[in-house]
Every structure is written in structure tokens, then in C-alpha cells.
N, CA, C and O atoms as CSV, one atom per row, in Angstrom:
chain,resi,resn,atom,element,x,y,z
A,1,MET,N,N,34.697,92.976,196.828
A,1,MET,CA,C,34.893,92.860,195.389
A,1,MET,C,C,34.104,93.944,194.660
A,1,MET,O,O,34.614,94.564,193.726
A,2,THR,N,N,32.857,94.174,195.086
A,2,THR,CA,C,32.024,95.187,194.457
A,2,THR,C,C,32.631,96.570,194.632
A,2,THR,O,O,32.604,97.383,193.708
A,3,LYS,N,N,33.178,96.840,195.811
A,3,LYS,CA,C,33.803,98.146,196.069
A,3,LYS,C,C,35.015,98.348,195.171
A,3,LYS,O,O,35.256,99.452,194.683
A,4,LEU,N,N,35.772,97.288,194.956
A,4,LEU,CA,C,36.947,97.373,194.100
A,4,LEU,C,C,36.543,97.673,192.659
A,4,LEU,O,O,37.162,98.507,191.998
A,5,LEU,N,N,35.510,96.999,192.179
A,5,LEU,CA,C,35.037,97.254,190.815
A,5,LEU,C,C,34.488,98.666,190.671
A,5,LEU,O,O,34.715,99.326,189.657
A,6,LEU,N,N,33.770,99.126,191.681
A,6,LEU,CA,C,33.234,100.479,191.659
A,6,LEU,C,C,34.360,101.511,191.652
A,6,LEU,O,O,34.305,102.492,190.911
A,7,ALA,N,N,35.376,101.288,192.478
A,7,ALA,CA,C,36.514,102.204,192.520
A,7,ALA,C,C,37.240,102.235,191.180
A,7,ALA,O,O,37.634,103.302,190.709
A,8,ALA,N,N,37.416,101.076,190.571
A,8,ALA,CA,C,38.085,101.008,189.267
A,8,ALA,C,C,37.268,101.732,188.205
A,8,ALA,O,O,37.829,102.431,187.361
A,9,ALA,N,N,35.966,101.574,188.239
A,9,ALA,CA,C,35.094,102.244,187.265
A,9,ALA,C,C,35.140,103.755,187.441
A,9,ALA,O,O,35.207,104.491,186.457
A,10,LEU,N,N,35.104,104.222,188.677
A,10,LEU,CA,C,35.175,105.661,188.938
A,10,LEU,C,C,36.506,106.238,188.495
A,10,LEU,O,O,36.554,107.332,187.934
A,11,PHE,N,N,37.587,105.510,188.743
A,11,PHE,CA,C,38.902,105.965,188.313
A,11,PHE,C,C,38.963,106.069,186.794
A,11,PHE,O,O,39.475,107.051,186.257
A,12,ALA,N,N,38.446,105.068,186.107
A,12,ALA,CA,C,38.454,105.074,184.644
A,12,ALA,C,C,37.654,106.245,184.099
A,12,ALA,O,O,38.075,106.892,183.139
A,13,LEU,N,N,36.507,106.524,184.701
A,13,LEU,CA,C,35.689,107.649,184.254
A,13,LEU,C,C,36.373,108.980,184.503
A,13,LEU,O,O,36.315,109.869,183.654
A,14,SER,N,N,37.022,109.136,185.653
A,14,SER,CA,C,37.699,110.408,185.930
A,14,SER,C,C,38.900,110.596,185.026
A,14,SER,O,O,39.171,111.715,184.593
A,15,ALA,N,N,39.619,109.536,184.732
A,15,ALA,CA,C,40.757,109.635,183.820
A,15,ALA,C,C,40.290,109.989,182.413
A,15,ALA,O,O,40.919,110.797,181.731
A,16,ALA,N,N,39.199,109.390,181.987
A,16,ALA,CA,C,38.661,109.686,180.652
A,16,ALA,C,C,38.188,111.128,180.576
A,16,ALA,O,O,38.392,111.792,179.559
A,17,ALA,N,N,37.565,111.619,181.627
A,17,ALA,CA,C,37.094,113.004,181.633
A,17,ALA,C,C,38.269,113.966,181.594
A,17,ALA,O,O,38.232,114.961,180.871
A,18,ALA,N,N,39.304,113.681,182.360
A,18,ALA,CA,C,40.479,114.549,182.375
A,18,ALA,C,C,41.170,114.544,181.021
A,18,ALA,O,O,41.644,115.582,180.558
A,19,ALA,N,N,41.229,113.384,180.387
A,19,ALA,CA,C,41.898,113.286,179.089
A,19,ALA,C,C,41.143,114.044,178.013
A,19,ALA,O,O,41.727,114.414,176.995
A,20,GLY,N,N,39.837,114.286,178.223
A,20,GLY,CA,C,39.050,115.009,177.237
A,20,GLY,C,C,39.583,116.406,177.004
A,20,GLY,O,O,39.699,116.841,175.858
A,21,GLY,N,N,39.901,117.099,178.048
A,21,GLY,CA,C,40.468,118.432,177.947
A,21,GLY,C,C,39.503,119.467,177.414
A,21,GLY,O,O,38.537,119.141,176.723
A,22,ASN,N,N,39.770,120.703,177.738
A,22,ASN,CA,C,38.961,121.846,177.323
A,22,ASN,C,C,39.859,122.781,176.522
A,22,ASN,O,O,40.712,123.457,177.097
A,23,PRO,N,N,39.678,122.832,175.193
A,23,PRO,CA,C,40.550,123.672,174.367
A,23,PRO,C,C,40.561,125.148,174.761
A,23,PRO,O,O,41.607,125.795,174.700
A,24,ALA,N,N,39.410,125.687,175.164
A,24,ALA,CA,C,39.359,127.106,175.554
A,24,ALA,C,C,40.181,127.348,176.808
A,24,ALA,O,O,40.929,128.323,176.885
A,25,ALA,N,N,40.047,126.467,177.786
A,25,ALA,CA,C,40.853,126.591,179.002
A,25,ALA,C,C,42.320,126.361,178.677
A,25,ALA,O,O,43.197,127.015,179.240
A,26,GLY,N,N,42.587,125.423,177.762
A,26,GLY,CA,C,43.960,125.131,177.367
A,26,GLY,C,C,44.660,126.305,176.712
A,26,GLY,O,O,45.863,126.495,176.892
A,27,LYS,N,N,43.914,127.093,175.953
A,27,LYS,CA,C,44.508,128.265,175.302
A,27,LYS,C,C,45.061,129.223,176.345
A,27,LYS,O,O,46.164,129.747,176.186
A,28,ALA,N,N,44.304,129.455,177.409
A,28,ALA,CA,C,44.759,130.342,178.480
A,28,ALA,C,C,45.961,129.750,179.214
A,28,ALA,O,O,46.869,130.480,179.613
A,29,LYS,N,N,45.965,128.439,179.390
A,29,LYS,CA,C,47.048,127.778,180.121
A,29,LYS,C,C,48.304,127.621,179.272
A,29,LYS,O,O,49.380,127.360,179.812
A,30,ALA,N,N,48.191,127.773,177.960
A,30,ALA,CA,C,49.317,127.579,177.041
A,30,ALA,C,C,50.057,128.875,176.727
A,30,ALA,O,O,50.836,128.929,175.776
A,31,SER,N,N,49.823,129.908,177.512
A,31,SER,CA,C,50.411,131.219,177.201
A,31,SER,C,C,51.937,131.183,177.132
A,31,SER,O,O,52.522,131.909,176.328
A,32,THR,N,N,52.593,130.370,177.940
A,32,THR,CA,C,54.056,130.303,177.868
A,32,THR,C,C,54.527,129.382,176.748
A,32,THR,O,O,55.659,129.506,176.280
A,33,CYS,N,N,53.676,128.463,176.316
A,33,CYS,CA,C,54.047,127.512,175.256
A,33,CYS,C,C,54.258,128.211,173.917
A,33,CYS,O,O,55.085,127.791,173.107
A,34,VAL,N,N,53.495,129.290,173.695
A,34,VAL,CA,C,53.513,129.937,172.380
A,34,VAL,C,C,54.847,130.599,172.056
A,34,VAL,O,O,55.133,130.867,170.889
A,35,ALA,N,N,55.657,130.864,173.058
A,35,ALA,CA,C,56.965,131.471,172.797
A,35,ALA,C,C,57.825,130.568,171.915
A,35,ALA,O,O,58.598,131.056,171.090
A,36,CYS,N,N,57.692,129.261,172.088
A,36,CYS,CA,C,58.483,128.317,171.296
A,36,CYS,C,C,57.666,127.572,170.236
A,36,CYS,O,O,58.178,127.233,169.169
A,37,HIS,N,N,56.399,127.325,170.544
A,37,HIS,CA,C,55.576,126.526,169.632
A,37,HIS,C,C,54.653,127.372,168.766
A,37,HIS,O,O,53.937,126.835,167.921
A,38,GLY,N,N,54.660,128.691,168.965
A,38,GLY,CA,C,53.886,129.601,168.136
A,38,GLY,C,C,52.451,129.766,168.585
A,38,GLY,O,O,51.861,128.863,169.177
A,39,ALA,N,N,51.897,130.933,168.295
A,39,ALA,CA,C,50.523,131.255,168.693
A,39,ALA,C,C,49.509,130.324,168.040
A,39,ALA,O,O,48.429,130.095,168.585
A,40,ASN,N,N,49.855,129.794,166.882
A,40,ASN,CA,C,48.964,128.875,166.179
A,40,ASN,C,C,49.495,127.447,166.196
A,40,ASN,O,O,49.067,126.601,165.411
A,41,GLY,N,N,50.444,127.191,167.115
A,41,GLY,CA,C,51.012,125.850,167.226
A,41,GLY,C,C,51.869,125.436,166.061
A,41,GLY,O,O,52.108,124.246,165.851
A,42,GLU,N,N,52.344,126.422,165.288
A,42,GLU,CA,C,53.089,126.129,164.062
A,42,GLU,C,C,54.551,125.758,164.307
A,42,GLU,O,O,55.220,125.270,163.396
A,43,GLY,N,N,55.054,125.979,165.517
A,43,GLY,CA,C,56.456,125.701,165.823
A,43,GLY,C,C,57.337,126.856,165.397
A,43,GLY,O,O,57.110,127.482,164.361
A,44,ILE,N,N,58.333,127.126,166.199
A,44,ILE,CA,C,59.278,128.204,165.908
A,44,ILE,C,C,60.679,127.635,166.036
A,44,ILE,O,O,61.026,127.031,167.051
A,45,GLY,N,N,61.491,127.833,164.986
A,45,GLY,CA,C,62.865,127.335,165.016
A,45,GLY,C,C,62.899,125.832,165.249
A,45,GLY,O,O,62.210,125.073,164.567
A,46,PRO,N,N,63.706,125.408,166.220
A,46,PRO,CA,C,63.820,123.957,166.451
A,46,PRO,C,C,62.634,123.351,167.208
A,46,PRO,O,O,62.540,122.130,167.335
A,47,SER,N,N,61.742,124.186,167.704
A,47,SER,CA,C,60.589,123.676,168.456
A,47,SER,C,C,59.539,123.150,167.482
A,47,SER,O,O,59.186,123.836,166.523
A,48,PRO,N,N,59.044,121.953,167.716
A,48,PRO,CA,C,58.124,121.336,166.753
A,48,PRO,C,C,56.739,121.974,166.727
A,48,PRO,O,O,56.291,122.574,167.704
A,49,ALA,N,N,56.084,121.831,165.601
A,49,ALA,CA,C,54.685,122.237,165.467
A,49,ALA,C,C,53.830,121.279,166.288
A,49,ALA,O,O,54.080,120.074,166.313
A,50,LEU,N,N,52.827,121.820,166.953
A,50,LEU,CA,C,51.912,121.013,167.757
A,50,LEU,C,C,50.503,121.010,167.175
A,50,LEU,O,O,49.697,120.135,167.494
A,51,ALA,N,N,50.210,121.981,166.328
A,51,ALA,CA,C,48.866,122.115,165.757
A,51,ALA,C,C,48.467,120.853,165.008
A,51,ALA,O,O,49.226,120.321,164.199
A,52,GLY,N,N,47.256,120.387,165.298
A,52,GLY,CA,C,46.705,119.265,164.574
A,52,GLY,C,C,47.227,117.898,164.972
A,52,GLY,O,O,46.796,116.888,164.415
A,53,LYS,N,N,48.142,117.844,165.920
A,53,LYS,CA,C,48.627,116.545,166.378
A,53,LYS,C,C,47.566,115.914,167.267
A,53,LYS,O,O,46.718,116.611,167.825
A,54,SER,N,N,47.614,114.630,167.394
A,54,SER,CA,C,46.668,113.906,168.230
A,54,SER,C,C,46.790,114.337,169.687
A,54,SER,O,O,47.894,114.461,170.217
A,55,GLN,N,N,45.646,114.562,170.327
A,55,GLN,CA,C,45.669,114.940,171.740
A,55,GLN,C,C,46.335,113.844,172.569
A,55,GLN,O,O,47.084,114.140,173.500
A,56,ASP,N,N,46.071,112.596,172.241
A,56,ASP,CA,C,46.678,111.491,172.979
A,56,ASP,C,C,48.196,111.501,172.847
A,56,ASP,O,O,48.908,111.279,173.826
A,57,ASP,N,N,48.693,111.757,171.636
A,57,ASP,CA,C,50.145,111.815,171.424
A,57,ASP,C,C,50.761,112.979,172.182
A,57,ASP,O,O,51.815,112.834,172.801
A,58,LEU,N,N,50.100,114.140,172.135
A,58,LEU,CA,C,50.609,115.310,172.852
A,58,LEU,C,C,50.614,115.064,174.354
A,58,LEU,O,O,51.570,115.425,175.041
A,59,LEU,N,N,49.564,114.460,174.861
A,59,LEU,CA,C,49.452,114.186,176.290
A,59,LEU,C,C,50.519,113.188,176.735
A,59,LEU,O,O,51.111,113.340,177.804
A,60,ALA,N,N,50.761,112.174,175.918
A,60,ALA,CA,C,51.795,111.190,176.240
A,60,ALA,C,C,53.172,111.850,176.271
A,60,ALA,O,O,53.957,111.611,177.189
A,61,ALA,N,N,53.465,112.677,175.270
A,61,ALA,CA,C,54.761,113.352,175.212
A,61,ALA,C,C,54.938,114.293,176.395
A,61,ALA,O,O,55.994,114.302,177.028
A,62,LEU,N,N,53.920,115.078,176.697
A,62,LEU,CA,C,53.997,116.022,177.814
A,62,LEU,C,C,54.219,115.280,179.129
A,62,LEU,O,O,55.014,115.713,179.963
A,63,GLY,N,N,53.522,114.171,179.311
A,63,GLY,CA,C,53.708,113.357,180.512
A,63,GLY,C,C,55.114,112.806,180.606
A,63,GLY,O,O,55.682,112.733,181.695
A,64,GLU,N,N,55.683,112.416,179.472
A,64,GLU,CA,C,57.049,111.892,179.465
A,64,GLU,C,C,58.068,112.972,179.779
A,64,GLU,O,O,59.072,112.693,180.435
A,65,TYR,N,N,57.835,114.204,179.326
A,65,TYR,CA,C,58.722,115.305,179.701
A,65,TYR,C,C,58.614,115.583,181.196
A,65,TYR,O,O,59.620,115.780,181.878
A,66,LYS,N,N,57.392,115.596,181.689
A,66,LYS,CA,C,57.158,115.898,183.107
A,66,LYS,C,C,57.796,114.846,184.008
A,66,LYS,O,O,58.347,115.177,185.058
A,67,SER,N,N,57.723,113.585,183.601
A,67,SER,CA,C,58.272,112.493,184.414
A,67,SER,C,C,59.784,112.342,184.264
A,67,SER,O,O,60.433,111.700,185.090
A,68,GLY,N,N,60.339,112.932,183.213
A,68,GLY,CA,C,61.768,112.793,182.963
A,68,GLY,C,C,62.102,111.658,182.012
A,68,GLY,O,O,63.275,111.439,181.706
A,69,LYS,N,N,61.094,110.926,181.534
A,69,LYS,CA,C,61.346,109.847,180.577
A,69,LYS,C,C,61.945,110.410,179.294
A,69,LYS,O,O,62.836,109.807,178.697
A,70,ARG,N,N,61.446,111.571,178.875
A,70,ARG,CA,C,62.056,112.308,177.756
A,70,ARG,C,C,62.916,113.397,178.385
A,70,ARG,O,O,62.500,114.058,179.337
A,71,THR,N,N,64.096,113.574,177.856
A,71,THR,CA,C,65.005,114.547,178.445
A,71,THR,C,C,65.097,115.806,177.602
A,71,THR,O,O,65.608,115.800,176.482
A,72,ASN,N,N,64.592,116.871,178.168
A,72,ASN,CA,C,64.715,118.209,177.606
A,72,ASN,C,C,64.469,119.151,178.777
A,72,ASN,O,O,63.363,119.217,179.314
A,73,VAL,N,N,65.508,119.877,179.163
A,73,VAL,CA,C,65.429,120.716,180.357
A,73,VAL,C,C,64.289,121.723,180.262
A,73,VAL,O,O,63.546,121.907,181.226
A,74,THR,N,N,64.145,122.370,179.122
A,74,THR,CA,C,63.103,123.384,178.958
A,74,THR,C,C,61.713,122.767,179.052
A,74,THR,O,O,60.844,123.292,179.749
A,75,MET,N,N,61.500,121.656,178.353
A,75,MET,CA,C,60.179,121.030,178.374
A,75,MET,C,C,59.846,120.449,179.743
A,75,MET,O,O,58.687,120.476,180.156
A,76,LYS,N,N,60.832,119.927,180.447
A,76,LYS,CA,C,60.568,119.418,181.796
A,76,LYS,C,C,60.108,120.560,182.698
A,76,LYS,O,O,59.186,120.400,183.497
A,77,LYS,N,N,60.758,121.710,182.560
A,77,LYS,CA,C,60.389,122.880,183.361
A,77,LYS,C,C,58.989,123.372,182.986
A,77,LYS,O,O,58.180,123.669,183.865
A,78,MET,N,N,58.705,123.457,181.695
A,78,MET,CA,C,57.398,123.933,181.243
A,78,MET,C,C,56.285,122.956,181.656
A,78,MET,O,O,55.230,123.382,182.126
A,79,ALA,N,N,56.515,121.671,181.485
A,79,ALA,CA,C,55.518,120.670,181.872
A,79,ALA,C,C,55.285,120.705,183.382
A,79,ALA,O,O,54.168,120.480,183.847
A,80,GLY,N,N,56.324,120.984,184.129
A,80,GLY,CA,C,56.212,121.073,185.579
A,80,GLY,C,C,55.345,122.230,186.048
A,80,GLY,O,O,54.848,122.215,187.174
A,81,LYS,N,N,55.159,123.236,185.191
A,81,LYS,CA,C,54.317,124.381,185.547
A,81,LYS,C,C,52.827,124.038,185.475
A,81,LYS,O,O,51.996,124.738,186.054
A,82,LEU,N,N,52.500,122.970,184.770
A,82,LEU,CA,C,51.105,122.538,184.695
A,82,LEU,C,C,50.798,121.785,185.987
A,82,LEU,O,O,51.459,120.798,186.309
A,83,LYS,N,N,49.800,122.255,186.720
A,83,LYS,CA,C,49.560,121.788,188.087
A,83,LYS,C,C,49.041,120.364,188.188
A,83,LYS,O,O,49.335,119.671,189.162
A,84,ASN,N,N,48.273,119.913,187.199
A,84,ASN,CA,C,47.640,118.600,187.319
A,84,ASN,C,C,47.304,118.046,185.937
A,84,ASN,O,O,47.582,118.674,184.916
A,85,GLU,N,N,46.698,116.854,185.925
A,85,GLU,CA,C,46.358,116.196,184.663
A,85,GLU,C,C,45.315,116.980,183.871
A,85,GLU,O,O,45.323,116.959,182.640
A,86,GLU,N,N,44.432,117.659,184.564
A,86,GLU,CA,C,43.424,118.466,183.872
A,86,GLU,C,C,44.093,119.584,183.082
A,86,GLU,O,O,43.728,119.833,181.933
A,87,ASP,N,N,45.075,120.265,183.690
A,87,ASP,CA,C,45.810,121.315,182.978
A,87,ASP,C,C,46.508,120.748,181.752
A,87,ASP,O,O,46.475,121.345,180.676
A,88,MET,N,N,47.139,119.596,181.919
A,88,MET,CA,C,47.834,118.964,180.797
A,88,MET,C,C,46.847,118.611,179.688
A,88,MET,O,O,47.120,118.855,178.512
A,89,ALA,N,N,45.704,118.040,180.056
A,89,ALA,CA,C,44.697,117.665,179.059
A,89,ALA,C,C,44.152,118.891,178.340
A,89,ALA,O,O,43.914,118.852,177.133
A,90,ASP,N,N,43.955,119.980,179.078
A,90,ASP,CA,C,43.445,121.209,178.467
A,90,ASP,C,C,44.427,121.769,177.442
A,90,ASP,O,O,44.032,122.124,176.331
A,91,VAL,N,N,45.697,121.847,177.808
A,91,VAL,CA,C,46.717,122.379,176.893
A,91,VAL,C,C,46.817,121.494,175.648
A,91,VAL,O,O,46.895,122.000,174.528
A,92,CYS,N,N,46.815,120.194,175.843
A,92,CYS,CA,C,46.898,119.276,174.703
A,92,CYS,C,C,45.654,119.359,173.828
A,92,CYS,O,O,45.751,119.267,172.604
A,93,ALA,N,N,44.490,119.533,174.441
A,93,ALA,CA,C,43.250,119.689,173.666
A,93,ALA,C,C,43.311,120.959,172.826
A,93,ALA,O,O,42.846,120.978,171.687
A,94,TYR,N,N,43.884,122.018,173.389
A,94,TYR,CA,C,44.010,123.273,172.650
A,94,TYR,C,C,44.872,123.084,171.396
A,94,TYR,O,O,44.449,123.429,170.293
A,95,PHE,N,N,46.068,122.541,171.567
A,95,PHE,CA,C,46.944,122.386,170.408
A,95,PHE,C,C,46.374,121.384,169.403
A,95,PHE,O,O,46.530,121.567,168.196
A,96,ALA,N,N,45.726,120.344,169.881
A,96,ALA,CA,C,45.117,119.364,168.977
A,96,ALA,C,C,43.966,119.981,168.174
A,96,ALA,O,O,43.671,119.537,167.065
A,97,SER,N,N,43.320,121.004,168.739
A,97,SER,CA,C,42.182,121.644,168.058
A,97,SER,C,C,42.607,122.599,166.954
A,97,SER,O,O,41.789,122.985,166.119
A,98,LEU,N,N,43.868,122.982,166.941
A,98,LEU,CA,C,44.353,123.928,165.935
A,98,LEU,C,C,44.572,123.234,164.605
A,98,LEU,O,O,44.932,122.058,164.558
A,99,LYS,N,N,44.357,123.960,163.538
A,99,LYS,CA,C,44.577,123.426,162.199
A,99,LYS,C,C,46.065,123.397,161.907
A,99,LYS,O,O,46.790,124.345,162.208
A,100,LYS,N,N,46.511,122.298,161.317
A,100,LYS,CA,C,47.907,122.149,160.937
A,100,LYS,C,C,48.264,123.212,159.913
A,100,LYS,O,O,47.515,123.418,158.958
A,101,GLN,N,N,49.378,123.886,160.086
A,101,GLN,CA,C,49.797,124.968,159.192
A,101,GLN,C,C,50.464,124.427,157.951
A,101,GLN,O,O,50.880,125.199,157.087
């Protein structure tokens, strides 16, 4: 029982750390995102603005594109390029850190 509680606590801590994200690292990882979402996250054409949105909302949406729950061929492909949850958290932290235009 103690091992199970310890494992659950460690998992929760690692998930929380990953969700924190690093905006500076995210900026480097978001280099392909800016083609559609803009260098300042302002959105271009039909692509939505991401600047200033909640990191949690961005992370949830990105995860849904990656899993196929949300259907958009381009976003599924782009989300698939992010190797792990840390990359996703970093990119979302970057866009969340930008000021809304």
C-alpha cells in the first residue's frame, strides 16, 4: 500500500513539473508553429491566436489534436512532431507567456 501511494505521489509530481513548461525552451520548439500562429502568437488567417491563452487550455487542445480527439490534419501532424509531454508543456508555456495582441 505504501509503495502504491509513493508511486502515485511521484507520478503526480512529475506530471505537475512537466505541465509547468519552460517558455524559453518552448520558443525554440515552436519554430514551425509560427508559420500559422504568428511569431507573437497573434494568429494568421484562419489559424487562431494563441498568445495569452491559458497554458492548461493550450495543453489540453494540443493533446486532443495529438490523440485525434480533435480532427485537423495539420494540427495532428504538428502535434505529432513534439516528442513528449515536456515538449508540449514548453510550447504551451511559451504561447501562454505572450501578451494578447
